[in-house]
ZAMARGU-4260 file (C-alpha; in steps of 0.2 Angstrom, whole numbers, plus 5000, padded with zeros to 4 digits):
<rodrens>
0) 5000/5000/5000 | 5007/5017/4995 | 5008/5030/5009 | 5004/5048/5007 | 5019/5059/5009
5) 5021/5078/5010 | 5031/5083/4995 | 5042/5098/4995 | 5055/5104/4983 | 5069/5097/4993
10) 5061/5080/4992 | 5060/5081/4974 | 5079/5086/4973 | 5085/5073/4985 | 5074/5058/4980
15) 5083/5051/4964 | 5068/5041/4959 | 5056/5056/4961 | 5068/5068/4953 | 5070/5056/4937
20) 5051/5055/4936 | 5048/5073/4937 | 5062/5076/4924 | 5055/5064/4912 | 5038/5072/4914
25) 5046/5089/4911 | 5054/5083/4895 | 5037/5076/4889 | 5029/5093/4893 | 5042/5103/4884
30) 5039/5093/4869 | 5021/5098/4868 | 5014/5111/4856 | 4995/5113/4859 | 4995/5107/4877
35) 5007/5120/4884 | 5010/5138/4881 | 5023/5144/4868 | 5035/5151/4881 | 5037/5133/4888
40) 5039/5123/4872 | 5056/5116/4872 | 5060/5123/4890 | 5063/5107/4901 | 5069/5117/4916
45) 5054/5128/4916 | 5043/5114/4914 | 5052/5105/4929 | 5049/5120/4940 | 5030/5120/4936
50) 5029/5102/4940 | 5037/5105/4957 | 5025/5119/4960 | 5010/5109/4954 | 5015/5094/4966
55) 5016/5106/4981 | 4999/5113/4976 | 4991/5096/4972 | 4986/5102/4954 | 4988/5095/4937
60) 5005/5103/4930 | 4997/5105/4912 | 4983/5115/4920 | 4995/5126/4929 | 5006/5128/4914
65) 4991/5135/4904 | 4990/5149/4918 | 5007/5155/4916 | 5015/5170/4906 | 5033/5176/4903
70) 5036/5193/4908 | 5053/5202/4907 | 5061/5185/4907 | 5052/5179/4923 | 5038/5166/4924
75) 5022/5174/4930 | 5006/5165/4936 | 4988/5171/4932 | 4979/5179/4946 | 4965/5167/4944
80) 4977/5153/4948 | 4984/5162/4963 | 4967/5165/4970 | 4962/5146/4967 | 4978/5141/4977
85) 4974/5153/4991 | 4956/5146/4993 | 4962/5128/4992 | 4978/5129/5002 | 4978/5144/5014
90) 4974/5141/5032 | 4957/5149/5030 | 4939/5143/5034 | 4929/5144/5017 | 4935/5156/5004
95) 4941/5174/5002 | 4927/5187/5002 | 4927/5203/4993 | 4917/5219/4998 | 4918/5234/4987
100) 4917/5252/4993 | 4915/5269/4985 | 4907/5276/4969 | 4914/5265/4956 | 4904/5275/4942
105) 4918/5288/4943 | 4932/5276/4939 | 4933/5281/4920 | 4950/5275/4916 | 4964/5262/4920
110) 4974/5277/4927 | 4961/5281/4940 | 4969/5286/4957 | 4954/5288/4968 | 4958/5284/4987
115) 4939/5282/4991 | 4936/5268/4979 | 4942/5251/4982 | 4939/5233/4990 | 4941/5225/5006
120) 4948/5207/5005 | 4944/5196/5020 | 4944/5178/5026 | 4943/5169/5043 | 4959/5161/5048
125) 4958/5143/5056 | 4956/5144/5074 | 4949/5162/5074 | 4932/5169/5074 | 4934/5186/5067
130) 4939/5189/5049 | 4957/5195/5044 | 4955/5209/5032 | 4965/5220/5020 | 4959/5236/5011
135) 4965/5242/4995 | 4960/5257/4985 | 4963/5263/4967 | 4976/5275/4974 | 4986/5261/4981
140) 4989/5252/4964 | 5006/5253/4956 | 5009/5262/4939 | 5010/5247/4929 | 4992/5242/4924
145) 4995/5232/4908 | 4980/5220/4909 | 4965/5225/4898 | 4955/5221/4914 | 4960/5238/4921
150) 4950/5246/4907 | 4936/5234/4905 | 4933/5228/4923 | 4944/5237/4936 | 4933/5230/4950
155) 4939/5213/4946 | 4957/5217/4943 | 4958/5227/4960 | 4950/5211/4969 | 4964/5201/4961
160) 4977/5212/4967 | 4970/5213/4984 | 4969/5194/4986 | 4987/5193/4982 | 4992/5206/4994
165) 4981/5198/5007 | 4990/5181/5005 | 5008/5189/5005 | 5004/5197/5021 | 4994/5184/5031
170) 5000/5167/5023 | 5015/5170/5012 | 5021/5152/5013 | 5006/5147/5002 | 5012/5157/4987
175) 5030/5160/4991 | 5040/5165/4975 | 5024/5165/4964 | 5020/5182/4956 | 5007/5188/4943
180) 5012/5197/4927 | 5007/5214/4934 | 5018/5211/4949 | 5033/5206/4938 | 5030/5221/4927
185) 5030/5233/4942 | 5046/5227/4946 | 5015/5152/5065 | 5000/5144/5057 | 5001/5127/5049
190) 4996/5127/5031 | 4984/5114/5024 | 4995/5099/5020 | 4999/5097/5002 | 5002/5078/4998
195) 5006/5068/4983 | 5011/5050/4980 | 5024/5042/4969 | 5009/5033/4961 | 5001/5050/4957
200) 5017/5056/4948 | 5019/5039/4939 | 5002/5041/4933 | 5005/5058/4926 | 5021/5052/4917
205) 5012/5037/4910 | 4998/5047/4904 | 5010/5060/4896 | 5020/5046/4888 | 5004/5039/4880
210) 4999/5056/4873 | 5016/5059/4866 | 5017/5042/4858 | 5001/5043/4850 | 5001/5050/4832
215) 4998/5068/4832 | 4991/5079/4818 | 5001/5094/4813 | 4997/5109/4825 | 4997/5127/4819
220) 5007/5139/4828 | 4996/5150/4840 | 4995/5168/4835 | 5000/5181/4848 | 4985/5192/4851
225) 4986/5210/4859 | 4970/5209/4869 | 4972/5227/4875 | 4971/5233/4857 | 4956/5222/4854
230) 4947/5230/4869 | 4951/5247/4862 | 4944/5242/4845 | 4928/5237/4854 | 4926/5253/4863
235) 4930/5263/4847 | 4918/5253/4836 | 4905/5265/4829 | 4892/5253/4822 | 4885/5236/4825
240) 4892/5228/4809 | 4910/5233/4815 | 4907/5227/4832 | 4900/5210/4826 | 4916/5208/4815
245) 4926/5210/4830 | 4916/5197/4839 | 4920/5185/4825 | 4938/5189/4826 | 4938/5186/4845
250) 4929/5169/4842 | 4942/5163/4830 | 4956/5168/4842 | 4947/5159/4856 | 4946/5143/4845
255) 4965/5143/4841 | 4969/5146/4860 | 4977/5163/4856 | 4966/5171/4870 | 4962/5163/4887
260) 4946/5162/4897 | 4949/5177/4907 | 4953/5187/4892 | 4937/5181/4883 | 4927/5186/4898
265) 4934/5203/4898 | 4932/5206/4879 | 4914/5199/4880 | 4909/5211/4894 | 4916/5225/4884
270) 4907/5219/4868 | 4890/5218/4877 | 4892/5236/4884 | 4897/5243/4868 | 4883/5234/4858
275) 4871/5241/4871 | 4877/5258/4868 | 4876/5257/4849 | 4859/5250/4850 | 4852/5263/4861
280) 4861/5277/4852 | 4852/5271/4836 | 4836/5269/4845 | 4836/5287/4851 | 4835/5294/4834
285) 4818/5285/4831 | 4811/5291/4848 | 4795/5302/4847 | 4789/5315/4859 | 4776/5303/4865
290) 4789/5290/4869 | 4801/5302/4878 | 4797/5297/4895 | 4798/5278/4891 | 4815/5281/4882
295) 4822/5290/4897 | 4816/5276/4909 | 4824/5263/4898 | 4841/5273/4898 | 4841/5275/4916
300) 4837/5256/4919 | 4852/5252/4909 | 4864/5264/4917 | 4873/5251/4927 | 4877/5242/4911
305) 4885/5257/4903 | 4901/5266/4907 | 4899/5283/4914 | 4905/5292/4898 | 4893/5281/4887
310) 4878/5285/4899 | 4881/5303/4899 | 4883/5303/4880 | 4867/5294/4877 | 4858/5306/4890
315) 4864/5321/4880 | 4859/5313/4864 | 4842/5310/4870 | 4840/5328/4876 | 4846/5335/4860
320) 4835/5324/4850 | 4819/5329/4860 | 4824/5347/4859 | 4825/5346/4840 | 4808/5338/4839
325) 4800/5351/4850 | 4807/5365/4839 | 4799/5357/4824 | 4782/5358/4832
</rodrens>
């Protein structure tokens, strides 16, 4: 019977059998094309490091690899993965909680520095009854905000940042040495046991060997996509046809793996907001004086789905259109 043993980086290095198995799996991973990101292809050493990190977290190394990025020559991990690790491995009861404060409607750009708009990250540590909290505002964010999320959904991006800072302060052992792309660009509690068996590692190696041994169809190189540029094109689209064409382009990039799930969600939210704006803008030109009250109500009912600038623009357009109709009477 195999016994569960806590696996650390030292154990991997000192156990010849375990080291060889991890190295073999790293070679198999590095030989992949569509199963791992381009920056890991042919990089046995980087794949080996990801395998060691995955074992400590108790996660599939291939899944972890898909959530990595190369930033300034350093390997970074997506915030989504970091939060998943915190929720699963930190010495907390339940999951991280996020409570937003302030008037988020006034956050109009990714460069916003409002000190009264932010989020409180909290969790109850094991053995305690009161939550341990960390508050962060837009004013406390660094100057590097490269993710398109800072433009399309700053609330979510600030929550990501708050969660990472909370973990580094209150349980740094869980994500020690793990950084996200934004962080890299900006240049006595017991943790939950993370266990793995030699059988588990054998299974991963055997599965990977089987995948590599099977005949594989030629795989096209994945195109690198500038999601920030796509998000900007969505915001600047001036008609429904142009917007729908962008949606088709995004769909094609998603099918080829050029954009990940987080980026698809961000771009999807930006698409919905822009399509709502364009639709309402076109509808306003058809509003009659008898329909004025209902048109105004529809606009205000959708205020939360629009950016502050778009809402103000539609409100002004409706006023102008109604004034024109009144002058024609």
